C-alpha positions in Angstrom: 0.0 0.3 -0.2 1.5 3.5 -1.2 1.7 6.0 1.5 -1.7 8.6 1.8 -3.9 5.8 -0.3 -7.2 5.5 0.9 -9.2 2.3 2.1 -11.8 3.9 1.0 -13.2 2.8 -2.2 -13.8 6.3 -4.4 -17.1 6.9 -5.1 -18.3 8.8 -8.1 -20.8 11.6 -7.7 -23.4 13.3 -10.8 -24.6 16.3 -10.5 -27.2 18.2 -13.1 -26.6 21.9 -12.8 -29.4 24.4 -14.5 -28.7 27.9 -14.8 -30.9 30.8 -16.0 -29.0 34.0 -17.1 -30.7 37.0 -16.3 -31.0 40.5 -18.0 -28.0 42.6 -16.6 -25.6 39.2 -16.4 -27.3 38.0 -13.1 -27.0 33.9 -12.5 -29.2 31.9 -11.0 -30.2 28.1 -10.6 -30.6 24.4 -9.4 -27.7 21.8 -8.3 -29.4 18.5 -7.9 -27.3 15.3 -6.9 -28.7 12.6 -9.5 -28.6 10.2 -7.1 -30.6 11.4 -4.1 -33.0 14.0 -6.0 -31.4 16.4 -3.5 -31.7 19.9 -5.2 -30.1 23.2 -3.4 -31.1 26.9 -4.9 -27.5 28.6 -5.6 -27.1 32.8 -6.7 -24.0 33.7 -8.8 -21.4 31.2 -10.8 -18.8 31.3 -8.1 -21.2 29.6 -5.5 -21.4 26.5 -7.6 -18.1 24.9 -6.5 -18.8 24.9 -3.1 -22.2 24.6 -3.0 -21.1 20.7 -4.7 -18.2 20.8 -1.9 -21.1 21.3 0.8 -23.5 18.5 -1.2 -20.8 16.0 -0.9 -20.0 16.9 2.6 -23.0 16.1 3.6 -23.1 12.6 3.0 -19.9 11.1 3.4 -17.2 13.4 4.5 -15.0 16.0 2.7 -14.6 15.7 -0.7 -10.9 13.9 -1.5 -8.9 15.4 -4.0 -7.0 12.4 -6.3 -3.4 11.7 -5.7 -1.2 10.7 -8.3 -1.5 6.7 -7.5 -4.9 7.1 -9.4 
């Protein structure tokens, strides 16, 4: 076993992102986690990454960054 390798198997998560662009450039939308059907609204493109990270954390711990052994 390599150092830093997790014993936990990797899991793939699928999200659907629906974006509405409004006059003036404002953006809103909904992110849906496909497996659970949970939907979370967002406002602004910059909030998408953080919202997906929180949705992952809510179901099983912080998201992992793949290491060089993957």
